[in-house]
C-alpha positions in Angstrom: -36.1 8.8 15.9 -35.2 5.2 16.6 -32.8 6.3 19.2 -35.5 8.4 20.9 -37.9 5.4 20.8 -35.4 3.0 22.3 -34.5 5.6 25.0 -38.2 6.2 25.8 -39.0 2.4 26.0 -36.2 2.0 28.6 -37.3 5.0 30.7 -39.5 4.9 33.8 -40.9 8.4 34.1 -43.2 8.7 37.0 -43.8 12.5 36.7 -43.2 15.2 34.1 -40.4 16.4 36.4 -38.6 13.1 35.7 -38.7 13.8 32.0 -37.3 17.3 32.4 -34.5 16.0 34.6 -33.3 13.7 31.8 -34.4 15.6 28.7 -34.0 19.4 29.3 -35.4 20.3 25.8 -38.7 18.4 26.4 -41.7 20.6 26.8 -44.4 19.6 29.3 -48.0 20.4 28.1 -51.4 20.1 29.7 -53.2 16.7 30.0 -50.0 14.7 30.5 -48.7 15.5 27.0 -45.0 16.1 26.3 -43.2 17.5 23.2 -39.8 15.9 22.5 -37.4 17.7 20.2 -35.5 15.3 18.0 -32.4 15.7 15.8 -31.5 19.1 17.1 -35.1 20.3 17.1 -35.6 19.4 13.4 -38.4 17.0 14.3 -41.0 16.9 17.1 -42.8 14.1 18.7 -45.9 14.8 20.9 -47.0 12.0 23.2 -49.6 11.5 25.9 -48.3 9.7 28.9 -50.1 7.6 31.5 -47.5 7.7 34.2 -49.2 5.2 36.5 -49.3 2.5 33.8 -46.0 3.5 32.1 -47.7 3.8 28.8 -47.2 6.4 26.0 -49.5 7.2 23.1 -47.8 9.0 20.2 -50.1 11.8 19.0 -47.8 13.6 16.5 -44.6 13.0 14.6 -43.3 15.6 12.2 -40.9 18.3 11.4 -40.7 21.5 13.5 -42.3 23.4 10.6 -45.3 21.0 10.5 -45.6 21.3 14.3 -45.7 25.1 14.0 -48.7 24.8 11.6 -50.9 23.1 14.2 -53.6 25.6 15.0 -54.8 24.0 18.3 -52.1 22.1 20.1 -54.7 21.1 22.7 -56.4 18.9 20.2 -53.4 16.6 19.6 
């Protein structure tokens, strides 16, 4: 996950399309949220991104199995 963090810190994503161009396995959700698949999809990180300020708030870090148990993904 350190590798993902370092990569994200160096990136300048201005739109969700920019993320998908570089990380094909990322899933774009509503409200500027993105799901990143880490370590061959063993882990997932959900973030909320403010593209204009280039800021990211990590909302969830866990295994794929833990992610699947989230009942309302809109709340994270």
